[in-house]
N, C-alpha and C positions, 0 to 999 in steps of 0.2 A: 594542702588543700585541693590543688589540681588533680592529684592522684585520687583523692576521695571522690572528687566531682566526676571523673572518668568512670569509676566502678560503680558508685551509687547503689549498693546492694539492698537498701531499705526502701520502704514505701515513702510517698511524699511527705506524709505527716511527720515520720521519724527523721527524714532527711532535713526538713525545715527546723526541726527542734535542734538537731545537731549543728546545723548552720548557725543558728542563733547563738548557741553556746559558743562557738568559735569566734564570734564577733562581739561577744557580750563584755562590757566594761567591767573591770574589777573595782572601780571607784564609784560606779553608778551615777546617781544623781548628786552625790555629794561632791563638793568643791573643795577639797583640802588644799592647804598650801603644799607646794611642790618641794618636799624636802627628802631626805635620804630614806627615811622610812617608807614614803609613799613610793618612791622609785623602786625600793626592793619589792614592795607588795606588787607593782606592775610587773616587774621582771619574773617574779615567781609564778604570777598568773599566766604570763604569755610564754614562758620559756619552752615548754614541751611541745607547744603547738607550732613554734617557729624554728625548731632545731634541725629539721631534716631536709636534705635536698630532694628534688623531684625528677631525677634523671630518668629519661626513657631510652634504654639501650636499643630499642627496636626502631626509633625515629632519628634518622640522621639529618632530616631537613632542619635548618636553622640551628645546628648544633653550635654549642660554645663551651669549649674545654678550658677552664680556668684553673691553674695549678699553682699552689705556692709550694716552695721547697719544704720537704718534710722534715720534721725536727729530730734531733737525737733526743731520746727520752731520758732526761736528766732527773725527772721527778717533778720539776716546777717550772711553769711558764715564767719568762722574763718579759720586759717591756718591748724587747725587739719581736719577740713572738707575738705579743699583742698587736704590734703595728703592722707586721706582714699579714697576719691572719684577718685582721680588721680591713685591711686594704682589699685582700682577695674576696673577703665575704661581701664587702660592699659592692664590688663589681659583680659578683655572681648574682647577688639579689637584684641588681639593676637590670642585668641581661635577662633575668627570668621575667621581670616586669615588662621587658621589651619583646617578649614572646619567644625567647630563645630556649632551646632544650639544653640547659646547663649542666655540666659535669664538674662537680667540685669534690674530688676525693681527698682522703687524708689517710696517712700512715706513718710509720716510724722507721727511722734510719737507726736501727737498734743494735747493730754489731759495733764493736770498736773498743779501744783500750780503756776509756774512762769507766766503762761498766765493769770491766775485767778488774781494774785497780780497786774500784769501790767495793766489789764483792769480795776481793781479797782482804780488804781492811775489816770487812764486817763479818768474815768467816762464812758467807753464803755463796750459793751458785749464781753466777751471772744471769742465768735464764730467770731465776725467781726474783732476783733484783730488778731486771729490766721489766718483767711483767708487772711488778708492783708499780714502777714508775709510769708505765704506759696507762695503767688504770687510773692513776692519780692525775695525769696530765689530760687525759680524755675527759674527765669530769671538769677540769679547768676550762678546756676549750668549749664545752658545752655551756659552762656558765658565761663564757665570752659572747655566746650567742651566734656562733657560726653554724651555717646551714650545710655542713659537710654531708656527703653521702657515705655514711657509715657502712652501708652493705658492701663497699668496695675496699674497705679498710685492709691494709697488708702491713706486715712487720718483716723487715729484712732477716731478722734472726729466727723466724719460724721455719721449720724444715719445709713447710708448704711453699714458701717463697725461695729459700736458698737451694732447694731442689733444682729449680729453673735457673738460677744462677750458675750452678754447676753445669747444667745442659748447655748453657750459653758458653762457658768455657770449653767444653768439649766440641762445640760447633767451630769455636775459634781455632781449637787444636786441629781439627779435620782440615781447616782451610789453611794450615800452615801459619797461623797468625798468633798461636800461643807456643812458646819455646822456653827451654831451660838453658841458662848460661851462667858463667861466673861473672861477677861484677864487684867492683870496689864500691861499697855502699856506706852511707851514713848510719853509724851504729850508736843508738842511745843506750849508754851503759846502765842507766837507772831503770828505764822501761824494758830494757832488753829487746829491742826491736829495731827494725829498719826504718829510717826517715827518708822522705822524698827531699830533694834539695830545697823545696819551698817550705819545709818544716824545720829548717836550720836557720836561725836568726843571723844578723850581720856579725855577731860576735862568735859565731860557730857553735852555738848553744841550742839544745832541743827547745822548739816552741812549747812543749808540754811540760817536761820534767826540769828543763833549766840546766840540765847536765851538759858539760862540754862533750860535743859529739866526736866520736872516734871514726876512723876509716877501717873498714874490715872487708876481706875478701870472702864472699860467699856464693855458693850456687843458688840461683834465684830463678823465679818464674817471671817472664815477660809476656806482654801482649804488644804485637807488632803494629802499634798505632801509626807509626811512621808510614806504613805502607798505604795509608789513606790521606797522607799529608797534603797532596795536591788537591784531592776532592774537597777536604776540609777547608783549604785555603780559598778555592773557587766557590765553595758554598756560601762564603761570606758575601758574595755579590748576589746572592739569590734574591729576587725582587720580592719575595713573600716575607723576607725579614723586615720587621718594623720596630722602630724605637730602639735598636740596638745601640746606637750612638757610639760612645767611646769603647763600648764592649768589643765592637768590630775591630778596633785598633789593637785592643788587648789580645784577642785571638790571633790576629794577624802577626802581631810581634811574638807570641808564643810559638807559633808555627814557623814563622821566618819565611824567607823568600825561597821557594822551591826551585832553585837554580842548578841543582846537581842530582846526583844519584847515589843511593846507598846499597852496598853489598854486604852480606854476611859470609866471611870466608873462614873456613876451618883451619885452626892453627895447630901445630905440632904439640901444644899444650892441652888438646882435646877441648878447646872452647871455640867460640865464635868470635871474630873480630870484625867490628863495623868499619868498613872502608868507604869513604865518601869521596866522590870526585865529580868535576863538572865535565870530564872527558871519558865516558865509559869505554871508548875505544882503546884507551891506554892499557886496559886489561888484556888486550891482545898482544901486547909486547912480551915476547918470551923472556925478555931481560928485566921485566918490572920487579921492583922490590919495595918494601914498606919501611917508612921511618916513623918510629914512635918517640914520643917524648920521653925524656930520660927518667921522669917520675911516674911514667905509666906503670900500673900494677903488675904487668907481665914482665917488667924489669926486676921484679923481686924474685922471680922464679929461679931455681937452680939451673934451669935449662935455658935461661935468657940468652946465653951466648950463641946457642945453636938453634935459636927459635926461627920457625918458618911458617908459612901460610899457604894453603893449596890455592892455585889459580886455575879453575876449571875451564876458563875461557882460552888460555893459551896452553893448557895441558902442562903446566910447570909447577914447580914449587918455589915460592918467593922468599928470598932471604928477608929477615926482619933485623933492622939495626935500631939502636937507641941513640937519639941526638936531639938538641935543641937548636941546630944551626939552620934548619930549613923553615920556610914559611908555611905554617900550617894553615888549613881553612879555619875560619872564624869558629870558635868554640869546640874545635875538634883536636884530637891528639894523635891522629893518624894521617901521614902523608904518603900518597901513592906516587912513587917515582917511576918514570918510563923514559929510560935512556935511549930507546929508539925514536922517540918522538921529541924529546926535548934535550938540547944541548947541555943545560944546566944540570939535568938529571944524570947526563953521561959523565959530567965532572964529578957529581956526588958518588957515582958508582966508582970512579977512579979514587976518590978520597977515602972510600971505605975499603979499597983494595979488592974489590969484587971482580972476578975474571969476566971480560966482556969479549963475547966472540959474535961475529956477524957474518952473514952470508947474502948473497945478491937476492936470493928468493925472499928472505925477510924483508929486505929493503924495498923490493918491488910490491909485496903485499901490504906493507905499512905505509905506503906513499900517501901523501894528502888526497889524491884523487879517490882512494878508497876508505877514507876516514868515516864518512856517513854510512857506508854499507857495514864497515866493521862495528860501528855503534849499534846499529840495529841487530846485527848478530849477537853481540853481547846481551843486549836487553832482552831479546828473545830467549836466549839460553838461560839468563837469570830467572825468568819467569818460570821456564820448563823445570829448572833445577830447584826452584823455591829458595834462592839465596838473595833475593831482593831485586835490584834493578828498578825501583820506583822513584819518582821525582820526590825530592825532600830537601830541606835546607840543611846545611852542615851542623847546625846547633841542635836540631830536634832528636831527642833519643826516644826509644821505645818505652812502654809504660812498665816499670817494675811494680809487679802486684803482690809479690811474696811479702808476708809479714810473719815474724816469729813470735806469734802470740796465739792464745787459745780462742779468744771470743771473737771468731770471724767464720766466714764460709769456708770450710775445708776444700782444698784443691783436690778434684777427683782423679788422682794419679796414684798408681801402685808402682813402687820401685822393685824390680826383680833382677837378681844377679845375672840371670841368663838373657832376659828380654829388655832390660833397661827400663825407661819409664813408660808404663802402660795405662792407657785411659781406662777409667772404671767404666764397665758396660752400662748403657743407659737405663736398663732394667733393674740395676742395682742402686740407682739414685733414690733418695739422697744418701750421700755419704755423710752420717750423722756425726755430730761431735760427741765424743765420749765424755763421761763425767770429768769435771776438772780434776787435775792432779792424778789422772790415771797413770798406771805403770806403762812403760815402753811396750810391754807385751800386748797391751791394748790395741796397738797399731799394726800387729803382725796379722797377715792374711795370706790367702792363696792368690797366686798370680792369675789374673783373669785370662792370660794368653796361654801359658804352659802348665798352669796348676801347681807350680813349685810352692811348697808349703811355707818357706821362709821369707816370703815376700813381705814389703812393708808399705803401709799407707804413708803417703806425703803428710808431714806434720805442719807444714807452713799452711796458713790461711790467707785468704785474699784481702788485698786493700779494700776497705770499705767504699772506696770510689766506684769499685765494680758493682757493688749493690745498688748504688745510686745511679748507674749509668743507663739503667734500662727500666726503672720502676714506673715511670709515666706510661709505659706500654702495658705493663702487667695490671695497673689499676683498672683498666677497661675490662679485664677477664680475671679478677683477683681469685675467684673461687675455682677456676679451671684445674682439675687434677689430672687431665689427659694430655694437655698441651701447654707450652709457654704462654700462649694467648692465641685466641682465634684471629687469623688475619682478616676475616671479614669485618670483625669490630674495629681494628685498627684503620682499615681502609675507609670506614665510616667516619670515624671520629678523630683521627690524627690529621694534621699535626695539632699540638697544644696551641689553643688561640692566645692565651696570655700566660706567661711564666713569670712568677714574682719570687724574688729572693734577694739576698744581700750580695753586695759587690765582691765580698771575699771569696765568693764561689764563681766569679765571672771569668776565670781562667781555667783552673783544673776540671772542676766539675762540668762546666759547659763543654770543654773540650772533650772529655771522656764521653759525656752523654752524646755529643754530636757524632764522635767516632762510632759509637755502638749502634746508633740509629743508621749511620751510613752503611755499617756492616749488614745489619738486618735488612735494610733497603736492598742491597745487593742480593740477599737471599730470598726476596720477595715477601718478606714478612712485615716490612713497614712501607706505607704507600708513598711517603715523601723522603727525600734525602736529608732534609733539616726537620728536626723535632719540634722546634719551638718558633712559632711565628712572630710573636710580639713578646718583648721583654719589659719588664718594670723592676728596675733594680732600686729597691728602697734604700733610703739612707738609714744611718744608725741613730739609735736613741741615746742621746749624750746626758750624762748626769754631771753636776758640778762637783769637782773633787777638790780637796784641800790637802796640800803637802807642806810639811815644816821645811822651811827653806834651810838648806844645809844638809840636813840628814835625809830628806826626801821621804820621810815617814808619813803615810796617809793617816788622816785623822777625821772622825765624823765631824758633820757640820755643827752638832751640839757643843763641841769643844772650841768653836771658832767664833771670834767676834769680827764681824765684816765692818771694815773702816770706810771703804768707798767701793761700792759694788760695780760701778762703771769702770774704774781703774783697776778692778781685780786686787784690791788691797785688803789684807785681813791680817789678824794676829791671834795667837792662842790666848784664850781668856785667862788661864793661870800665870803663864809665864811671860806673855806679851811678845813671844818670839814671832817673827814675821811668817806668814803663811802664804804660800803660792796658791792661787785660785785659777782653776782652768776647767774647761768643758772637755770630758773624756767619755769614751764608751762606758756605759754602765757595767759595773764589775763589783763582786763581793770583795775582792782584794783591794779595790780602790775606795770602798766604803761609800759608794755614790750611787748605789742601785736602789730601785724602788720596787717594792713587791707589788705585782698586779692585784693580788688578793686584797692588800690595804686599799688600794684605789677602788676596787669593787664595792668593799664594805663602806668606805666613807663617802663615795660619790655615786655608785650605781655603775652597772656594767655599760649602759648606752652613753652615760656621761663620759666615761673613760674612753669608748670608742670615738666619740665626737672630739675630744680633747687630742687624742693621738692623731686624728686626721686633720685637724684645724691649723691654721696659721702658716704651715710651710708645706711645700710640694712633697709627694711621697718620695721623690728621688733625693730630697735634701736631708741632711742630718737634722734631728729634732732635739733641740736644747730642752730638757725636761725641767720646767719651773712652774711652781704653783702660781706665780704671777700672771700666767697666761689663762688660768682656769676661768676667772670671772666672766670673760667674753661667752664661753659656752654655757655656763651655769645660768647666767642672765638671759640667754637666748632661749633656753629651755622653759624658763619662768614666764618669758613673754609669750611664747607659744601656748603655754597652759593657760595663761589669762586670756589669750585671744579666743580660746574655746569657751571659756566661762563667759566672756563679753557676748560672743556670738549666741550662746545658749539663753543669756538674760534678755538679749534683744528679741529673739524669736518667741520667748515665752512671756514677754511683757504684755500683760492684759490691758494696760492702760493706753498702749500705743495704737494708732490708727491702722486699720487693715487696708486702706486705700494706698495703692502703689503711687508714689510720687511721680510727676511728669515733669518737674521743673527742670530748667537748663542746668541748675546746680546739681540736681540729683543725676541727671544724664551725664554730665560732665564727671562726676565722681565715678559713675559706673564705667565710663570710657577709660578713666585712669586705671581702673583695676583690670580692664581688658588689656590695656598696654602693659601694665606691670606684670600680670600672669605670664603673657607671651615673652616679654623681655627676659624675665628671670628663669622661665622654663627653658628658654633658648640657651641661656648661659649656663645653666646647671647641666643640661643635657650635653652640651658641648663638652664640658669638663669631666662629666662621667665617661662619655663614650669615646671621645676622640683624644683630648688632651690628657685625660686621667689625672688632672690636677684637682683632686678631691678637695683640697683646702679652698680652691677657688669656687668649687661647687657649693661649698658651705657659705662662702661670702655671698654668692648669688642668692642662696635661700634665705640669708639673713636680710638681704635687701628686700626680698618679698615680704618677710615679716614686718619690716619698716613700713611698707605700703599698707598692709593690712591693719597695723596698729594706728595709723592715721585716719582711718575710715570712719566717718560720722556715724552715729548709732542707727539713724533711719536708713542708711545704706546697707548696714549689717542685716537689718530686719527684711529689707525689700531688694537688696541688690543681687541679681543673678550672677553678675560678675564676681561679687565678693565670694559667693558660695563656690564658684568655680576655682577661684584662685586660692581659697583656704583649702579646698580638696587637693589641688595641685601641690600646695605647700606640705601637706602631711604625707602624700604619696612619695614626693622627692626626698623626704626625710627618711623614709622607711628602709632603704638599704643600709643607711649607716646606723640608724637607732631603731631597730625593728620593734623592740618591746615597746618603747615610748610612743613611736608611731602608731602602733596597733591599739595602744590605749586612747590616743587622740582621735583616732579614726572611729573607734567604737563610740566615743562620746559624740563625735561629729554626726555619724548616721542615726543616732538616737534623737537628735534635736528635730523637733516638728518644723512643718511649713516648708518642705523642700521646693526649690524653684527650678531644679533640673531633674524631675522625677523620671521623665521618658528618655533621658539622655543615654546614648550608647557610650558616652565618655565615663561614666561612673556605674560600677556595679554595687548598688547600695547594700546588697544582702551579703556581700563577700568582705573578707578580711582585707586590710590595706595592701598586703603583699600579693594578693590575687588581682589587684587593680591593674589596668593597663597604664603604661607610663604616659604622663600628660604630652599631648601633642600641641604644636604650634597651630593657631587658627588659619584656615585658608585665606582669610582676607588680611592678615596681619602683613605688614611690609618688612622685608628682610633686606640685609645688605648685600649688594654686589660691590666688593671692594676692587678698585683698580690701582695696582701698584706699578710703578716704574723703577727698576733697579732696587726694589725692596722698600722703596718709600711710597707711602700712600699718596695718590694723585687726587682721587675722589672717591666718594660712596654714593652709589646709586641705589635708591629704594625700589624694591620690586616685590609684588604681592607673592606670598608664600607659594600659591598655585602655579605661578608662572616661573618663579626662581627654580623650583625643583626640576623644571623641563628645560633649563638654559644649558645649552652645550658650549664647548669651547669656541666654536665658530659664532655663535650667538653673542657670547661675551665680547668677542673681538669687534662684531659689528657695532655693539652698543658704545664700546670705547672709542671706536673711530668716528663715531657721531657724537661725541662729547667733546665740547669746546676746550676744556681744561686739558684734556689728553692730547688732542690734535695740535693745540698751540705749543705744548711742551715738547712734542716730538718732531717739530718742523725742521729742525737742524740734526736730527738723530738718525742712526741707521738701527733698525731693529735686528737684533741678533737671534733671539728666540722668545717664545712665549710659553706659558703653562697656565693651566686652569684646574682649580680645586673646587669641587662642590660638596658641601656638607648638607645633604637634604634636609630641609625644615630648619636650618640653622643659618648658614651664610654660603656665599660663593666668592672666591678670590681669583682674579685674573693678574697674573704677574707678566710684566713685559720688561724684557732685558734689552737694553740699548747700548750702542757705542755712539760717541759723538762723531758725526760725519766729518771727514777730512775736506777742507776747502781746496778746491782745484786751483792751482797757480795759473793765473793768466799770463800768456806769453807777452814780453815787452814789445812795444812797437816803437817806431821812429819818433811819433809824436810823444810817446811816454817817456823816451830817453830825453827828448828835448825839454821836457817839462821837469826834469829832475834838478833839484838845486845844485848849484856849482859848489865844488869843494872849497 
């Protein structure tokens, strides 16, 4: 609508006709009962008018980038999708109505093993299977009523996208951050691919196939994420991060305390060995050696007895021994022994029968007075030689990205017998996927470096986490065929203001995305070191599941007789066997899922959106039960009836047109003034600040109660009723855009407007083009004063004054308030802080300690006054 208003290519007559069409009710003057058929009519009427975003990439003022984690295109939405995208869309629509230039893109995390397996089962190419699923899910998202900016749509399996994922890999490779090494990996014998540690369950089985995982030694590609470990750990203290809550601790735990340094040293087995130590200067020891755990994969080599590692810092070759008798660093299987520095390591040297020679020059160089200098020399040399030397925890490993599967981003490397691993030239990107089941000859090519004919393309593909580690940047410039993205756009619109997704991605995905943004920031391509300012980690949608006690077999609810719902007691209808009832994440295998399309068909899209948002906070798990539906269904009916009552009151030919001036009328009008401001304040706070959308619904329902209690003559003549009803519909619009649009179209068609010249309401515009309701300047808001977290008093301050209150002003008010001063009389103020939510409330927190009483020195008289023992 705003985009149309900006361009306006037609004459005034045509424009006004079009505008009337956009705001025209589909039910007109009829007042049908609000049932599913009517809701479907409403949604069909408004869907196309409400489906698009209105992002202006040229205007960075008041930008708001709201991003929900993009889905894997399985072909069907599930209720988890419905929840996350309804939350995101409600926030996006709210921010637009507050005047923000909102960017809400959508795309598809479309590479991965599930599509490959599904395509194999059906005998089709993964590409066609994936494209079909994307088309189907896109239609479902449109039916959900989401205002995504489809002009910026992307799909990670498109060559237009993965060309730039390959470009990113080559950037990392040039910076020494992508490398190949042998590693003992988790191998899924069913899916025939490598699994990350997190994809192996507590029983040692694959998270997807269920097969017992095997250990296998493979040459793999890694990204040196640990080189940025200290920056990623320090970034968690960034003051721009909001509402990360326990995600901060999850990230911190994953990264670990960066209290040492990692080095990658070349072994005689032609691979690199990660050596971690808290004392880099120990690598200057010419007698340093390495101890590896006896079950280390290098112990299986034929050359294990003569294994060694290059030490470029001392110019020596270090012996490698295998033993479990030393104290290894936490989560590490390599111990750096430095006999010249530690006596216990000298004893180890003797134990293993290694010849130790020393001379006075060595002892002088390695004296404690030189340790700091030696440390600096080692770290500087490590940077120069690109063998590590960065701060990291002992447990954090580099990111293994190789996957032995077809449906993923091809790694842009050519293997040549003469030149080794050679990067594919940029001008040859993308390295496209060949047809599935292509013969090995399809991977033969010329070496880009020497031209050798029998070179071979890398057959491994990238972990899909690589695809999703940078998509939030590509969204801003999704159609750019010349560059990965325009840095001018990222400078304007990054970071993401609100990132919404599940807690299952709170560790790995966020860690990899933060790493990639840190890297691109160091390259000058991303303006901030942290990509996501605010997080909203939504809870899961839970379904009630039923398992036969003993066998653990899941059964559908239709086969179960519930004996006592509160005590979770049930039996099978046929056999009377006991059944265990519990709430679990919705899943087809657990027979406890709900199809979104069934909800849309039975209740309507907007009702489904309201139900998924109601009752519990977005961050909490949502137990899906039809017992909770009546609250929303009845609220919609009451809103529908309120419009009908309002229309009848305004069109009543028998009523007097004289505006009442009685005290009773004025009191009712004043009540509505208060109700409007009170509930607008509450709803706004929970939309904008707390993002407790369920509480925002409760506030709106409270306003509905006030409207329903209003006498008929106030409906007819009350200016504040009209304002309150308008605010009610406007505040509903982000959550239920179709239903609110219909309510608004009926509202603006009712005669006898009492606020015709108001700047508050744009009568000729759709509800989603309205400005968000504001608090009246004369309304009194709360200045809450708390001491050690407990409310001491609440002072009422007019909105116009409260918005100007500073920290100093709040302290002046507090110290002139008797309840505060009397409580603080024997307290010592430790610190204070002040939070102002303009137009809503202000909070002054005072933190105090109880003042210590000074002991009065005893006098002679005091001593004489003491009772005798």
